[in-house]
TORDREN-260237 format. One line per 10 residues: number of its first residue (from 0); their letters; for each residue x, y, z of N, C-alpha, C, CB. Coordinates in steps of 0.05 Angstrom, whole numbers. Glycine has a CB too. Layout:
BEGIN
NUM> A> X:Y:Z:X:Y:Z:X:Y:Z:X:Y:Z  ... .
***
This chain:
BEGIN
0> MIIEKIRTKL> 17:-24:0:0:0:0:17:25:0:-19:0:24  36:27:19:53:51:21:70:54:-4:71:49:46  84:32:-12:101:34:-35:86:41:-60:116:7:-39  62:30:-64:47:36:-88:38:65:-89:22:17:-89  30:76:-66:22:104:-65:46:122:-71:10:111:-38  70:115:-61:94:131:-66:101:130:-96:118:121:-50  99:106:-108:105:104:-136:85:120:-153:104:74:-145  60:119:-145:39:135:-160:45:165:-158:11:129:-148  52:174:-135:58:203:-131:83:211:-148:63:209:-102  103:194:-148:127:200:-164:122:200:-194:150:180:-157 .
10> VEKGFQKVEV> 105:183:-203:97:183:-231:82:209:-238:79:158:-238  65:218:-219:51:243:-223:71:267:-225:32:248:-200  94:264:-212:114:285:-213:133:283:-237:130:285:-187  128:263:-254:144:261:-279:164:239:-278:157:286:-284  166:223:-257:184:201:-256:173:177:-273:189:192:-227  191:161:-283:184:138:-299:192:113:-285:196:139:-327  175:92:-286:181:67:-273:200:51:-290:155:51:-269  216:35:-276:235:16:-289:229:-12:-279:265:24:-282  226:-30:-298:221:-58:-290:246:-71:-279:210:-74:-315  244:-82:-256:267:-95:-243:261:-124:-237:274:-80:-216 .
20> NVKGIYLLYH> 280:-142:-243:275:-170:-239:278:-180:-211:294:-186:-257  290:-163:-194:295:-170:-166:270:-164:-149:320:-156:-155  260:-183:-135:236:-179:-119:241:-159:-96:226:-206:-108  222:-141:-92:224:-122:-70:240:-97:-76:237:-136:-47  248:-93:-101:263:-68:-109:247:-54:-131:292:-75:-118  242:-28:-127:227:-13:-146:243:12:-154:199:-4:-135  246:17:-180:262:40:-189:244:59:-205:285:30:-207  249:85:-200:236:106:-216:257:127:-222:211:118:-201  256:139:-245:277:158:-252:265:182:-267:298:145:-270  280:204:-266:273:229:-280:299:240:-291:259:249:-261 .
30> TFDNEINIFA> 299:247:-317:324:257:-330:321:286:-338:331:240:-354  344:299:-339:346:326:-350:374:329:-362:341:348:-328  375:330:-389:401:330:-403:417:306:-395:416:357:-398  441:310:-384:458:288:-376:455:281:-346:487:295:-382  435:293:-333:431:288:-305:407:269:-301:426:315:-290  409:251:-282:388:232:-276:384:230:-246:393:205:-288  359:233:-237:351:229:-209:336:203:-207:334:253:-199  345:186:-189:333:159:-186:323:154:-158:354:138:-194  299:145:-156:289:134:-131:291:104:-131:259:143:-125  305:93:-112:307:64:-109:292:56:-83:337:54:-108 .
40> IFDFKAGTEF> 269:44:-86:252:37:-63:255:7:-57:222:43:-69  262:2:-32:267:-26:-24:246:-35:-4:295:-28:-11  233:-58:-10:213:-69:8:227:-90:26:190:-83:-9  238:-80:48:252:-97:67:235:-101:92:280:-85:74  213:-116:89:194:-119:111:207:-129:137:171:-137:103  223:-150:134:236:-162:157:262:-147:165:243:-191:152  274:-133:146:298:-118:152:323:-135:148:298:-108:179  320:-160:140:343:-178:137:346:-189:109:341:-201:157  331:-176:90:331:-187:63:358:-184:49:310:-172:46  373:-162:55:399:-158:43:419:-151:64:398:-137:21 .
50> TYDQFKNIQA> 444:-158:60:465:-150:78:474:-122:71:489:-170:78  491:-110:87:501:-83:82:517:-83:55:520:-74:104  534:-103:51:549:-105:26:532:-108:2:570:-127:28  511:-125:4:493:-129:-18:478:-103:-25:473:-151:-12  469:-89:-4:455:-64:-8:473:-43:-22:445:-53:19  498:-42:-13:517:-23:-24:523:-30:-53:543:-22:-7  526:-56:-59:532:-64:-86:509:-59:-105:538:-94:-86  484:-60:-96:461:-54:-113:463:-25:-122:435:-58:-97  470:-7:-103:472:22:-110:496:26:-129:475:39:-85  518:12:-124:541:15:-141:535:5:-169:565:-1:-130 .
60> QLYKNYSEKG> 519:-16:-172:511:-26:-198:493:-6:-212:497:-53:-195  476:7:-198:459:28:-210:476:51:-221:439:39:-190  495:60:-206:513:81:-215:528:72:-241:534:89:-194  537:47:-241:552:37:-263:534:35:-288:563:9:-257  510:24:-285:492:21:-308:484:47:-321:467:6:-299  478:67:-304:469:93:-316:493:109:-325:453:109:-295  516:105:-314:540:118:-324:547:107:-352:564:113:-305  543:81:-356:548:70:-383:527:79:-403:547:39:-381  505:89:-394:484:100:-412:490:129:-420:457:97:-400  511:140:-409:519:167:-417:512:189:-397:507:173:-442 .
70> FTSIHIQAII> 500:182:-375:494:203:-355:519:210:-339:471:193:-336  524:236:-337:548:246:-323:542:255:-295:561:268:-339  516:260:-289:508:269:-262:486:250:-252:499:299:-261  493:232:-234:475:211:-225:469:215:-195:486:183:-231  443:218:-189:435:222:-161:415:200:-154:423:250:-156  421:185:-133:403:163:-125:394:168:-96:418:136:-127  368:166:-92:357:167:-65:344:140:-59:336:190:-63  354:127:-39:344:101:-31:323:105:-9:366:82:-21  301:90:-11:280:90:9:276:61:18:253:103:-1  281:56:43:278:29:54:251:28:69:302:21:72 .
80> CTDHVEAVRN> 233:11:61:208:7:74:209:-18:91:184:5:54  205:-16:117:210:-38:135:192:-37:160:239:-40:143  187:-60:172:174:-61:198:194:-60:221:156:-86:200  219:-64:214:240:-66:234:262:-46:229:252:-95:235  258:-22:239:277:1:233:305:-5:243:266:26:247  308:-16:267:335:-21:277:350:-41:261:333:-30:306  336:-59:248:349:-80:232:362:-69:207:329:-102:224  352:-46:197:363:-34:173:379:-8:178:340:-28:153  381:-1:204:395:24:211:423:25:200:396:27:242  437:2:200:465:2:190:467:8:160:478:-25:196 .
90> LTLSGRNVWI> 445:4:145:445:9:116:448:38:110:420:-3:103  440:55:129:443:84:125:472:93:125:427:100:145  490:76:135:518:82:136:531:81:108:533:64:155  516:71:88:527:68:61:530:94:47:511:49:45  517:115:57:519:142:44:498:160:56:515:139:14  496:185:45:478:205:55:451:203:41:489:233:52  446:182:26:423:181:8:403:159:16:432:178:-20  401:153:42:384:131:50:363:141:70:401:108:62  338:139:62:316:145:81:303:119:89:295:164:67  289:119:111:274:96:121:245:103:124:287:85:147 .
100> IDTLHVRLII> 227:86:115:199:88:121:191:66:140:181:87:95  184:73:164:175:54:185:146:47:178:176:66:214  143:24:165:116:15:155:98:6:178:118:-7:135  110:0:201:94:-8:224:79:16:236:112:-21:245  93:39:237:81:63:248:75:84:228:100:74:270  81:78:203:75:96:180:88:123:184:44:98:176  114:124:184:128:150:187:154:149:172:133:155:217  163:172:163:188:175:149:210:182:169:186:198:127  232:168:167:255:172:185:279:181:168:262:146:201  288:205:174:312:216:161:332:223:183:305:241:142 .
110> YEDQNPDFVG> 353:209:185:373:214:205:389:240:198:393:190:208  402:251:218:415:277:215:437:277:194:426:286:241  450:254:190:472:254:170:462:247:142:492:233:179  436:247:138:424:241:112:415:266:97:401:221:114  411:263:71:401:286:55:373:294:66:398:278:25  369:320:72:344:328:84:321:328:63:347:356:95  328:329:38:307:329:17:319:318:-9:296:358:12  302:310:-27:311:300:-53:291:310:-74:314:269:-53  300:327:-91:284:340:-112:256:348:-102:281:321:-136  255:359:-78:230:370:-68:208:350:-62:220:390:-87 .
120> TRSELEDILL> 215:326:-56:195:305:-51:189:298:-22:203:280:-66  206:308:-4:203:300:24:175:306:35:224:313:41  166:331:31:141:339:43:118:323:31:136:369:39  120:316:6:98:301:-7:98:272:4:102:300:-37  121:261:9:122:234:21:110:235:50:151:224:23  116:256:64:105:258:91:75:261:91:118:282:106  65:276:70:36:279:67:22:252:61:29:299:45  35:236:44:24:209:38:22:192:63:42:195:17  43:192:79:43:176:103:23:186:124:71:176:116  21:213:125:1:224:144:-27:216:136:4:255:144 .
130> SLQISGSGAE> -33:218:110:-60:211:101:-66:181:106:-63:217:71  -46:164:103:-50:135:108:-55:130:137:-25:120:99  -40:144:155:-44:140:183:-72:150:192:-22:155:199  -80:173:182:-106:184:189:-129:166:180:-109:212:178  -125:155:156:-146:138:145:-146:110:157:-143:135:115  -126:104:174:-125:78:187:-114:56:170:-153:70:195  -99:64:149:-87:44:131:-61:34:140:-84:55:103  -49:45:162:-23:37:172:-26:10:186:-12:57:191  -3:-4:189:-3:-30:201:-11:-28:230:24:-43:199  -1:-9:245:-8:-4:273:-9:26:277:12:-18:292 .
140> PFLNSPDEFR> -29:35:292:-31:64:298:-8:72:316:-57:72:311  5:95:309:28:104:324:19:118:350:45:123:307  -5:130:348:-17:143:372:-45:132:377:-17:174:368  -59:143:396:-84:131:404:-107:135:384:-92:142:430  -106:157:368:-127:162:350:-117:178:326:-150:178:364  -132:177:303:-123:193:280:-121:222:286:-143:189:257  -139:233:302:-138:262:308:-113:268:324:-162:271:324  -106:251:343:-81:255:359:-57:253:341:-79:234:381  -57:234:322:-34:232:304:-32:257:287:-37:207:287  -55:266:276:-54:290:259:-41:313:274:-82:297:249 .
150> ENAVTGSFWT> -50:318:298:-40:340:314:-10:338:318:-54:342:340  -1:314:326:27:310:333:44:307:308:30:285:350  34:294:287:50:290:263:54:316:249:37:270:245  33:333:247:37:359:234:56:376:250:10:373:231  53:376:277:71:391:293:100:381:290:63:390:322  103:354:291:130:343:288:142:350:261:129:313:292  127:348:240:137:354:213:145:383:212:116:348:192  128:401:224:134:429:223:161:435:237:112:445:236  164:424:262:188:429:277:213:417:263:186:418:305  210:393:252:232:381:238:240:397:214:225:352:229 .
160> KYFAKCNTFL> 221:408:200:226:421:175:238:449:179:201:424:158  228:463:200:236:491:203:253:498:227:211:508:205  257:479:245:272:485:269:292:463:275:253:489:293  316:465:263:338:446:269:347:450:298:361:450:249  355:428:310:360:428:339:381:448:348:369:401:347  405:447:336:427:464:345:421:493:340:454:456:332  410:499:316:404:526:309:383:538:328:395:528:280  363:522:334:342:531:353:354:536:380:319:511:354  372:518:389:385:521:415:401:547:416:404:497:421  415:554:394:430:579:393:412:603:395:446:580:367 .
170> VLLNILVFFI> 389:602:382:370:624:383:360:628:412:347:620:363  352:606:424:341:607:451:363:616:471:330:580:459  387:607:467:409:615:484:414:645:482:435:599:478  414:656:458:417:685:454:395:700:469:417:692:424  371:691:466:348:704:479:351:703:509:321:692:470  359:679:519:362:676:548:383:694:560:369:647:555  406:695:546:428:712:555:419:742:555:453:709:538  405:750:535:396:777:533:378:785:557:380:782:507  359:768:563:341:774:585:354:772:613:316:756:584  373:754:615:388:752:641:403:778:646:408:728:640 .
180> IERGYIPFLN> 417:789:625:432:813:628:413:837:630:452:817:605  392:837:614:374:860:613:360:863:640:353:856:591  354:841:653:340:842:679:358:847:702:324:817:683  384:847:697:404:852:718:408:829:738:395:876:734  405:805:727:408:781:745:437:774:751:395:758:732  456:788:738:484:783:743:495:808:758:501:777:717  500:806:784:506:830:801:533:842:796:504:822:829  553:827:785:580:838:783:585:854:758:600:816:785  565:859:742:569:874:717:568:904:722:547:866:696  589:914:735:590:942:741:592:960:717:613:948:760 .
190> NGIVDAGALY> 607:950:697:610:966:672:592:955:650:639:965:663  570:944:658:550:935:638:560:915:618:540:959:624  556:922:593:562:904:571:591:896:568:552:916:545  609:914:577:638:907:576:644:885:595:655:932:583  635:886:619:639:865:639:626:839:630:629:873:666  604:841:615:590:817:606:605:802:585:562:825:595  625:814:573:641:799:553:641:811:525:632:772:552  635:837:523:635:850:496:663:849:484:626:879:499  664:851:458:690:851:443:702:879:446:686:844:413  725:880:460:738:905:466:768:900:464:730:917:494 .
200> WPAIKYKDEY> 780:909:442:808:900:437:828:907:458:816:912:411  827:930:472:847:935:493:846:914:515:842:963:505  822:904:521:820:883:542:832:857:532:790:878:549  831:852:506:842:827:495:873:830:493:830:821:468  882:853:483:910:857:478:926:860:504:914:881:461  916:875:523:931:881:547:924:864:571:927:910:554  900:852:571:892:835:594:889:806:586:866:846:605  894:799:561:892:771:551:864:759:556:912:754:565  843:776:553:816:766:556:805:756:530:798:789:567  817:734:521:810:723:494:781:711:493:830:701:486 .
210> YRLFTYMFLH> 770:705:517:743:695:518:723:714:505:735:689:546  730:739:503:712:759:491:706:753:461:724:787:494  725:739:448:720:732:420:697:712:418:746:720:408  690:700:440:668:681:440:643:693:453:676:655:456  646:706:476:623:716:491:609:739:477:631:725:518  623:755:461:610:778:448:587:770:430:630:794:433  588:745:420:568:735:401:540:732:414:576:708:390  540:730:441:514:726:454:503:751:467:518:705:476  515:774:462:507:799:473:494:817:452:530:814:486  472:831:460:458:848:441:451:874:454:433:834:430 .
220> GGMEHLANNM> 449:895:438:445:922:448:416:931:452:458:941:430  398:913:449:370:919:452:352:899:439:364:947:441  326:901:444:307:882:434:307:881:403:279:888:444  309:904:391:309:905:361:333:892:350:307:934:351  356:897:362:382:885:353:379:854:355:405:895:370  369:845:378:366:816:383:346:804:363:357:811:411  323:817:359:302:806:342:312:804:313:277:823:343  325:825:303:335:824:276:354:801:271:349:851:269  373:798:289:392:776:287:379:748:288:414:779:308  361:745:308:350:718:312:331:710:289:335:718:338 .
230> IVLLIIGDNV> 317:729:278:299:723:255:316:713:232:283:748:247  338:726:226:355:718:204:367:690:210:378:738:198  375:686:235:387:661:242:367:638:240:398:662:271  342:643:247:321:623:245:316:615:216:296:632:258  316:635:198:310:631:170:333:616:156:305:657:156  357:625:161:380:614:146:393:590:160:401:635:142  395:592:187:411:572:202:401:544:200:412:580:230  374:540:200:364:513:200:370:499:174:334:513:204  370:514:151:377:502:125:406:493:125:373:523:103  424:510:136:453:503:136:457:479:154:469:527:145 .
240> ERASGKWRYL> 444:478:177:448:455:195:439:429:183:433:460:222  416:429:170:406:405:157:424:396:134:378:408:147  435:415:120:452:409:97:480:399:106:455:433:79  491:411:127:518:405:135:520:385:158:532:430:142  499:382:174:501:366:198:506:384:223:523:345:196  498:375:246:498:393:269:527:401:278:485:380:292  546:382:278:573:389:287:587:407:268:589:364:291  584:403:242:596:421:222:583:448:224:593:409:194  557:448:229:543:474:231:554:490:255:513:469:234  557:477:277:568:491:301:596:501:296:568:473:325 .
250> LIYFGSGIIA> 613:486:281:639:495:274:638:520:256:656:473:261  619:519:237:616:542:219:607:566:235:596:535:196  587:563:252:576:585:267:597:598:285:552:576:283  608:582:303:627:593:322:653:601:309:632:574:345  662:586:289:687:593:275:684:620:261:694:571:254  661:624:248:656:649:234:654:672:254:630:648:217  641:667:277:638:687:297:665:696:308:620:678:319  682:677:313:709:683:324:726:698:303:724:658:333  725:689:278:740:703:257:729:730:252:740:686:231  703:733:254:690:760:251:700:778:273:659:758:251 .
260> GIASMSYNMV> 702:767:298:712:783:320:741:792:316:709:767:346  757:774:306:785:780:300:787:802:279:801:755:291  770:800:258:769:821:237:761:848:248:750:812:214  741:848:265:732:873:278:753:884:296:706:868:294  765:868:312:786:877:331:810:888:316:794:854:349  818:874:294:841:883:278:835:910:265:848:862:257  811:913:255:804:939:242:805:962:262:776:937:229  794:957:286:794:978:306:822:984:317:775:970:329  839:964:319:866:968:328:882:984:308:880:941:333  880:977:283:894:992:261:886:1021:260:890:978:234 .
270> NNLNTISIGA> 860:1026:264:850:1053:262:848:1067:289:822:1053:250  859:1054:310:861:1065:337:833:1073:347:880:1089:338  813:1055:343:786:1061:352:780:1043:376:766:1055:329  771:1056:398:764:1041:422:734:1033:421:770:1058:447  727:1019:399:699:1012:395:693:986:409:694:1009:365  669:985:421:659:961:434:640:947:415:645:967:461  644:921:410:627:907:391:612:884:405:644:895:368  587:881:398:571:859:408:552:849:386:555:869:433  542:826:390:521:815:372:530:790:357:514:837:352  509:775:349:514:750:334:516:754:304:492:731:340 .
280> SGAIFGVVGA> 515:779:295:514:784:266:539:774:251:510:813:260  563:775:264:587:764:251:584:734:245:611:770:268  575:720:266:570:691:263:548:686:243:563:678:290  527:702:243:504:698:225:513:704:196:481:717:233  529:724:192:540:728:165:556:704:156:556:754:164  570:691:175:584:667:168:566:645:159:600:657:192  543:643:173:523:623:165:512:630:137:499:622:185  508:656:132:499:664:105:519:657:84:493:695:105  545:662:90:566:655:71:567:626:66:593:665:82  564:610:87:563:581:84:540:572:67:561:567:112 .
290> MAYIVAVNKG> 516:585:71:493:578:55:498:585:25:469:593:65  511:608:20:518:615:-7:535:594:-21:532:643:-8  555:584:-6:572:564:-17:557:538:-22:596:558:2  541:529:-2:526:504:-5:506:506:-28:511:498:22  492:528:-30:473:531:-52:488:530:-79:458:558:-50  511:543:-80:526:543:-105:534:515:-114:551:561:-102  544:499:-95:553:472:-103:530:453:-107:571:460:-81  506:461:-99:482:445:-105:466:456:-129:463:445:-80  482:468:-147:471:478:-173:449:499:-170:460:455:-188  453:517:-150:436:541:-149:412:539:-131:428:548:-175 .
300> RLEDISTRQI> 408:516:-117:384:514:-100:389:494:-78:359:507:-117  378:500:-55:378:481:-33:353:486:-17:404:484:-15  336:465:-15:310:467:-3:295:491:-15:313:471:28  288:511:0:272:533:-11:288:558:-16:249:539:8  315:556:-18:332:579:-21:348:576:-47:351:582:3  349:598:-62:364:598:-88:388:616:-86:346:607:-111  406:614:-105:430:631:-106:422:660:-108:448:623:-130  402:666:-124:394:694:-127:384:706:-101:371:695:-148  369:691:-86:359:701:-60:382:706:-41:340:680:-48  402:688:-40:425:692:-22:441:716:-30:442:667:-22 .
310> ILFVIFSLYG> 446:719:-56:462:742:-66:448:768:-59:467:740:-96  422:769:-64:407:794:-58:407:800:-28:378:791:-68  405:779:-12:406:783:17:433:794:26:400:757:32  454:783:16:481:792:23:485:821:14:503:774:10  477:827:-10:481:855:-21:466:875:-4:471:856:-50  440:869:2:424:888:17:434:891:46:395:880:17  443:868:57:453:869:85:478:885:87:457:840:95  497:880:69:522:895:69:517:925:63:542:883:49  500:930:44:494:958:37:481:972:61:474:959:13  463:958:75:450:970:98:470:976:120:429:952:109 .
320> GLTSQGVDNA> 490:959:123:511:964:143:529:987:136:527:939:147  537:988:110:555:1009:101:542:1036:102:565:1003:73  516:1038:100:502:1064:99:490:1071:126:481:1064:78  496:1055:147:485:1060:173:507:1065:193:467:1037:182  500:1079:214:520:1084:236:517:1062:257:516:1112:248  539:1057:271:539:1038:293:538:1009:284:516:1043:310  546:1003:259:546:976:249:575:967:245:530:973:222  581:943:255:608:932:253:612:918:227:614:913:277  618:934:206:620:922:179:644:904:176:622:945:159  665:909:191:689:891:190:681:863:200:712:903:208 .
330> AHIGGLLAGI> 665:862:221:656:836:231:638:822:210:641:839:257  620:838:198:602:826:178:617:814:154:582:848:168  636:830:144:651:820:120:669:797:128:668:844:108  682:800:151:700:778:161:684:753:165:714:787:186  661:755:177:644:731:182:634:719:156:620:739:199  626:735:137:617:725:111:638:709:97:608:749:94  662:720:96:684:706:82:692:681:98:708:725:79  692:683:124:698:659:140:678:637:136:699:667:170  653:644:134:632:624:129:636:610:103:605:636:130  643:624:82:648:612:56:671:593:57:653:634:34 .
340> VLAAILYRKH> 693:602:69:717:585:71:712:560:88:741:601:82  699:564:111:694:541:129:675:521:115:682:551:155  655:531:101:637:513:87:652:497:65:614:528:74  670:511:52:686:497:31:703:475:43:704:517:16  712:479:68:728:459:81:711:436:93:745:472:103  689:444:105:673:424:121:651:411:106:662:438:145  638:425:87:614:414:74:622:394:53:598:436:61  608:371:53:613:350:34:587:343:20:625:325:47  584:351:-5:560:344:-20:561:314:-27:558:360:-46  538:301:-26:537:273:-33:543:270:-63:509:260:-26 .
350> KKKEPERG> 565:258:-69:573:256:-97:568:229:-109:602:263:-100  571:228:-135:568:202:-149:589:183:-139:570:206:-179  581:158:-133:600:138:-124:609:122:-148:587:120:-103  635:115:-147:645:97:-168:638:69:-161:676:100:-170  629:53:-181:622:25:-175:646:9:-167:609:13:-200  641:-9:-148:663:-26:-139:670:-46:-160:655:-41:-113  695:-51:-163:705:-70:-184:717:-94:-170:725:-56:-202  709:-117:-180:719:-142:-168:743:-153:-183:698:-163:-166 .
***
């Protein structure tokens, strides 16, 4: 039931079915010039139908077959349909292109190290599974009633799609720090924002207070400053985290923030300016730079963001900073460049695999 509905939906989206002689494997493909996108759906009800090596060899054979047909850009998304999720969990280690459908509870499982989407089909797959659960077509109800499932599934899908864990934690942490300082809950802050850890180069140079390169990222000069930064971080950050993974995302965020702080401090030292800098915008510009790089290597689009949108955002943001007073443009530019470089180092797009040769 589930597999047939997925195949029907993919055919509606322009995919074509391929007849396969192996029981339990279904292929659908869509081509554009020399590029081909392939869905490989596996009916592994027991979870023990194929070993890890057999599963990996099947994908390698697909790459080989379509490469021999002249396709130079081959993208395969595997979907494993099973009643026993833990039995097939190790198959996801074969690459970033393996999703699991828990047919027992009728839900899509995408682990953090897997592709978050594939040619815009994720939300449609989730809708299919939701409709099956609500209609009672699933093998076992995941919750007590269809209405309860609808409420929780829609909420879960929304949070999964728009609020990545680490990025959301960073936003909440920034808000928490702001209100703790704003309400005066820290008694020893005699000099206000400076004591709280603002970026102030004389304190770093003469007092070795290097921690300021980290703490300044969590300080903001008012509700508007905080809101502007957190809105941008919510919009951009979750995309970057899903694309790069949580640990790489944290390295990009904090690495960009620290480099942005160094750029700001260096600019103020050279120009003999005793400027105090605060805010997450340097780190956020790093996230924007990382997104620009990731979108570029994904042929101009990732999830709902395009290269054009990113470029326009960067241009307007930098222009707004350059034409406004009280904006740390050195941190913005330093963070942006740092984000691009860090993404180039850390981000790994799922590439075509070479078939194994015996």
